[in-house]
C-alpha positions as a Python dict, from the first residue, in 0.01 Angstrom:
ca = {
    (1, 'M'): (0, 0, 0),
    (2, 'A'): (-347, -15, -156),
    (3, 'Q'): (-634, 135, 39),
    (4, 'T'): (-836, -133, 214),
    (5, 'V'): (-1162, 60, 174),
    (6, 'L'): (-1261, 258, -136),
    (7, 'I'): (-1539, 517, -161),
    (8, 'D'): (-1716, 636, -475),
    (9, 'V'): (-2021, 862, -509),
    (10, 'V'): (-2203, 886, -841),
    (11, 'A'): (-2551, 1027, -911),
    (12, 'G'): (-2664, 1010, -550),
    (13, 'V'): (-2538, 654, -490),
    (14, 'A'): (-2236, 601, -264),
    (15, 'T'): (-2040, 277, -294),
    (16, 'L'): (-1810, 151, -20),
    (17, 'R'): (-1585, -128, -145),
    (18, 'L'): (-1390, -357, 88),
    (19, 'N'): (-1059, -381, -93),
    (20, 'R'): (-845, -681, 4),
    (21, 'P'): (-954, -921, -271),
    (22, 'D'): (-639, -1135, -254),
    (23, 'V'): (-740, -1252, 96),
    (24, 'L'): (-1117, -1260, 37),
    (25, 'N'): (-1141, -912, 192),
    (26, 'A'): (-1046, -1053, 531),
    (27, 'L'): (-1071, -789, 802),
    (28, 'S'): (-732, -662, 918),
    (29, 'V'): (-681, -393, 1181),
    (30, 'E'): (-596, -154, 900),
    (31, 'M'): (-926, -231, 730),
    (32, 'M'): (-1112, -194, 1060),
    (33, 'D'): (-967, 155, 1094),
    (34, 'D'): (-1034, 245, 730),
    (35, 'L'): (-1391, 116, 750),
    (36, 'A'): (-1475, 311, 1066),
    (37, 'R'): (-1319, 631, 928),
    (38, 'S'): (-1480, 592, 586),
    (39, 'L'): (-1828, 548, 732),
    (40, 'K'): (-1776, 843, 962),
    (41, 'Q'): (-1682, 1056, 662),
    (42, 'L'): (-1981, 933, 463),
    (43, 'K'): (-2216, 1008, 750),
    (44, 'A'): (-2097, 1370, 743),
    (45, 'R'): (-2162, 1405, 370),
    (46, 'G'): (-2493, 1513, 220),
    (47, 'D'): (-2434, 1435, -147),
    (48, 'F'): (-2580, 1085, -166),
    (49, 'S'): (-2915, 919, -98),
    (50, 'V'): (-2822, 551, -67),
    (51, 'L'): (-2510, 356, 28),
    (52, 'V'): (-2403, 23, -124),
    (53, 'I'): (-2142, -188, 58),
    (54, 'E'): (-1962, -452, -148),
    (55, 'G'): (-1644, -653, -160),
    (56, 'A'): (-1378, -623, -429),
    (57, 'G'): (-1332, -934, -640),
    (58, 'E'): (-1533, -1251, -593),
    (59, 'H'): (-1615, -1228, -222),
    (60, 'F'): (-1787, -995, 26),
    (61, 'M'): (-1577, -1067, 336),
    (62, 'A'): (-1443, -1392, 476),
    (63, 'G'): (-1428, -1267, 836),
    (64, 'G'): (-1127, -1158, 1037),
    (65, 'D'): (-770, -1189, 915),
    (66, 'I'): (-660, -1508, 1092),
    (67, 'R'): (-293, -1457, 1009),
    (68, 'E'): (-307, -1120, 1181),
    (69, 'F'): (-487, -1274, 1477),
    (70, 'A'): (-207, -1530, 1503),
    (71, 'T'): (48, -1258, 1578),
    (72, 'H'): (-125, -1207, 1915),
    (73, 'L'): (-51, -1563, 2026),
    (74, 'K'): (301, -1465, 2130),
    (75, 'V'): (169, -1238, 2407),
    (76, 'S'): (0, -1334, 2733),
    (77, 'P'): (-372, -1411, 2760),
    (78, 'E'): (-409, -1098, 2972),
    (79, 'S'): (-253, -887, 2698),
    (80, 'R'): (-475, -1047, 2434),
    (81, 'L'): (-781, -969, 2643),
    (82, 'V'): (-689, -601, 2654),
    (83, 'A'): (-586, -582, 2287),
    (84, 'F'): (-893, -748, 2138),
    (85, 'R'): (-1139, -560, 2355),
    (86, 'A'): (-974, -231, 2258),
    (87, 'M'): (-979, -331, 1890),
    (88, 'I'): (-1352, -403, 1895),
    (89, 'E'): (-1445, -96, 2098),
    (90, 'Q'): (-1229, 137, 1891),
    (91, 'Y'): (-1314, 15, 1541),
    (92, 'I'): (-1590, -245, 1520),
    (93, 'N'): (-1853, -99, 1750),
    (94, 'P'): (-1840, 254, 1602),
    (95, 'T'): (-1876, 106, 1254),
    (96, 'V'): (-2197, -75, 1347),
    (97, 'V'): (-2341, 229, 1527),
    (98, 'I'): (-2273, 459, 1230),
    (99, 'L'): (-2451, 219, 994),
    (100, 'R'): (-2758, 238, 1216),
    (101, 'E'): (-2740, 616, 1257),
    (102, 'M'): (-2708, 700, 886),
    (103, 'H'): (-3041, 823, 756),
    (104, 'Q'): (-2968, 688, 406),
    (105, 'P'): (-3071, 330, 325),
    (106, 'V'): (-2770, 95, 322),
    (107, 'I'): (-2760, -204, 86),
    (108, 'A'): (-2523, -498, 129),
    (109, 'K'): (-2425, -643, -209),
    (110, 'V'): (-2294, -992, -137),
    (111, 'R'): (-2123, -1250, -352),
    (112, 'G'): (-1899, -1539, -254),
    (113, 'A'): (-1793, -1571, 110),
    (114, 'C'): (-1980, -1380, 380),
    (115, 'A'): (-1844, -1494, 716),
    (116, 'G'): (-1765, -1367, 1065),
    (117, 'F'): (-1768, -989, 1074),
    (118, 'G'): (-1865, -997, 707),
    (119, 'L'): (-2195, -1152, 812),
    (120, 'S'): (-2229, -902, 1097),
    (121, 'L'): (-2168, -618, 852),
    (122, 'M'): (-2432, -751, 616),
    (123, 'L'): (-2681, -792, 900),
    (124, 'G'): (-2619, -431, 1005),
    (125, 'C'): (-2724, -304, 662),
    (126, 'D'): (-3087, -218, 589),
    (127, 'L'): (-3122, -442, 283),
    (128, 'A'): (-2917, -730, 146),
    (129, 'I'): (-2902, -869, -207),
    (130, 'C'): (-2677, -1163, -287),
    (131, 'S'): (-2563, -1379, -576),
    (132, 'D'): (-2685, -1736, -598),
    (133, 'D'): (-2335, -1864, -523),
    (134, 'A'): (-2299, -1673, -194),
    (135, 'K'): (-2216, -1870, 121),
    (136, 'F'): (-2281, -1758, 478),
    (137, 'T'): (-2145, -1866, 817),
    (138, 'S'): (-2097, -1709, 1158),
    (139, 'A'): (-1749, -1872, 1164),
    (140, 'Y'): (-1651, -1753, 1512),
    (141, 'T'): (-1660, -2083, 1701),
    (142, 'A'): (-1425, -2238, 1443),
    (143, 'I'): (-1149, -2042, 1619),
    (144, 'A'): (-1308, -2048, 1965),
    (145, 'L'): (-1452, -1697, 1955),
    (146, 'S'): (-1796, -1554, 2030),
    (147, 'A'): (-1967, -1300, 1806),
    (148, 'D'): (-1889, -933, 1745),
    (149, 'G'): (-2014, -659, 1516),
    (150, 'G'): (-2368, -682, 1651),
    (151, 'M'): (-2431, -1037, 1530),
    (152, 'S'): (-2579, -1145, 1863),
    (153, 'Y'): (-2814, -845, 1838),
    (154, 'F'): (-2919, -865, 1473),
    (155, 'L'): (-2935, -1239, 1417),
    (156, 'P'): (-3203, -1337, 1673),
    (157, 'R'): (-3415, -1040, 1566),
    (158, 'L'): (-3408, -1159, 1206),
    (159, 'I'): (-3437, -1536, 1244),
    (160, 'G'): (-3531, -1604, 1608),
    (161, 'T'): (-3323, -1705, 1906),
    (162, 'R'): (-3331, -2081, 1841),
    (163, 'K'): (-3198, -2058, 1486),
    (164, 'A'): (-2952, -1785, 1581),
    (165, 'M'): (-2817, -2010, 1855),
    (166, 'E'): (-2769, -2287, 1599),
    (167, 'M'): (-2588, -2059, 1355),
    (168, 'L'): (-2356, -1923, 1622),
    (169, 'L'): (-2284, -2248, 1806),
    (170, 'L'): (-2240, -2476, 1504),
    (171, 'A'): (-2110, -2222, 1252),
    (172, 'D'): (-2240, -2432, 963),
    (173, 'R'): (-2222, -2285, 617),
    (174, 'I'): (-2553, -2204, 448),
    (175, 'D'): (-2622, -2121, 85),
    (176, 'A'): (-2806, -1830, -70),
    (177, 'A'): (-3139, -2011, -95),
    (178, 'E'): (-3136, -2090, 278),
    (179, 'A'): (-3030, -1736, 361),
    (180, 'L'): (-3332, -1609, 170),
    (181, 'R'): (-3564, -1857, 338),
    (182, 'L'): (-3441, -1751, 683),
    (183, 'G'): (-3472, -1381, 605),
    (184, 'L'): (-3100, -1302, 618),
    (185, 'V'): (-3118, -1149, 269),
    (186, 'N'): (-3394, -979, 72),
    (187, 'R'): (-3313, -1106, -275),
    (188, 'V'): (-3106, -1374, -447),
    (189, 'V'): (-3005, -1321, -810),
    (190, 'A'): (-2772, -1489, -1058),
    (191, 'D'): (-2413, -1382, -1007),
    (192, 'A'): (-2402, -1230, -1356),
    (193, 'A'): (-2702, -1012, -1269),
    (194, 'L'): (-2589, -899, -921),
    (195, 'D'): (-2426, -575, -1033),
    (196, 'A'): (-2722, -466, -1245),
    (197, 'E'): (-2985, -569, -992),
    (198, 'T'): (-2807, -389, -708),
    (199, 'A'): (-2761, -77, -921),
    (200, 'A'): (-3131, -77, -1009),
    (201, 'L'): (-3232, -110, -644),
    (202, 'A'): (-2990, 166, -538),
    (203, 'E'): (-3111, 398, -813),
    (204, 'R'): (-3473, 336, -715),
    (205, 'L'): (-3398, 429, -355),
    (206, 'A'): (-3192, 730, -464),
    (207, 'R'): (-3500, 867, -640),
    (208, 'G'): (-3719, 817, -335),
    (209, 'P'): (-3821, 1044, -43),
    (210, 'R'): (-3493, 1063, 146),
    (211, 'H'): (-3636, 1222, 460),
    (212, 'A'): (-3908, 958, 488),
    (213, 'Y'): (-3649, 682, 449),
    (214, 'G'): (-3451, 826, 738),
    (215, 'E'): (-3759, 837, 958),
    (216, 'I'): (-3846, 476, 867),
    (217, 'K'): (-3495, 363, 963),
    (218, 'R'): (-3519, 538, 1299),
    (219, 'L'): (-3862, 391, 1370),
    (220, 'L'): (-3771, 34, 1286),
    (221, 'H'): (-3434, 37, 1460),
    (222, 'G'): (-3587, 181, 1777),
    (223, 'A'): (-3897, -36, 1785),
    (224, 'Y'): (-3748, -324, 1987),
    (225, 'D'): (-3651, -95, 2273),
    (226, 'K'): (-3991, 72, 2323),
    (227, 'H'): (-4335, -12, 2455),
    (228, 'L'): (-4625, 23, 2212),
    (229, 'E'): (-4732, 363, 2346),
    (230, 'A'): (-4382, 505, 2308),
    (231, 'Q'): (-4350, 368, 1955),
    (232, 'L'): (-4687, 516, 1860),
    (233, 'E'): (-4566, 854, 1982),
    (234, 'S'): (-4247, 814, 1778),
    (235, 'E'): (-4456, 732, 1473),
    (236, 'A'): (-4669, 1041, 1525),
    (237, 'E'): (-4362, 1263, 1550),
    (238, 'A'): (-4198, 1109, 1243),
    (239, 'F'): (-4519, 1127, 1040),
    (240, 'A'): (-4561, 1494, 1130),
    (241, 'R'): (-4201, 1575, 1035),
    (242, 'C'): (-4251, 1402, 698),
    (243, 'S'): (-4568, 1603, 637),
    (244, 'A'): (-4366, 1924, 665),
    (245, 'T'): (-4129, 1830, 380),
    (246, 'T'): (-4133, 1945, 19),
    (247, 'D'): (-4140, 1581, -89),
    (248, 'F'): (-4474, 1530, 89),
    (249, 'G'): (-4630, 1806, -120),
    (250, 'E'): (-4479, 1660, -435),
    (251, 'G'): (-4610, 1314, -348),
    (252, 'I'): (-4964, 1445, -294),
    (253, 'N'): (-4964, 1654, -612),
    (254, 'A'): (-4818, 1368, -818),
    (255, 'F'): (-5092, 1135, -693),
    (256, 'L'): (-5365, 1385, -778),
    (257, 'D'): (-5208, 1457, -1118),
    (258, 'K'): (-5172, 1083, -1187),
    (259, 'R'): (-4800, 1113, -1257),
    (260, 'K'): (-4481, 976, -1104),
    (261, 'A'): (-4347, 1182, -815),
    (262, 'G'): (-4016, 1362, -856),
    (263, 'F'): (-3876, 1368, -504),
    (264, 'I'): (-3584, 1598, -422),
    (265, 'G'): (-3495, 1475, -75),
    (266, 'R'): (-3625, 1774, 119),
}
């Protein structure tokens, strides 16, 4: 059986590929397990500076595997309650937490369908770039489900509660242009250019000040849970830690020498 998640690391850029293209990379329990384990392994590695998450084939992820969900209909509602809660707590929640805890920037590279947990996964990444033919939907209410994967957390923070409520309740499909307008993605490019544009963005980040990127991620992800005074203190601590790095010295010297900085990630 083919691996449902593939990992590749080249020149400081790690790529995680969702690998069930025949079913639009629909999320099976096997893929949930592989995704959680793969991200845990990547988090423990120190040989890359940026992570790109993509789908194999023509789609990012079309949500959960409905055929697999259907196998649970033969058991009691009480058994389904236990099974689905355990599934989410064992696989989905750790995946989202690891994405947030990784100090490397994470880029979602999206083409085709991005639905259900696929949308949650994209929202959990730090940056998102998509092809102009990408389509987005929360999808959950189409099968009488609420959200998972942090969608109810990320979505209102990105687009506001009113619009998030609309996306979750109605589950309408939106195109790439609307996703850009709402702030769900950072960039929209022609499908033929998606690979090159994502590679260029990843390479740019890979050459950047890795420690500073990690501090920026921590500051932004923690900002909603703190009062201003606490966030100011966090900024002071992060700024001071950055000032103690080799990259800070390189950045200062490069500015004074009027040359491009050569950061080394320390």
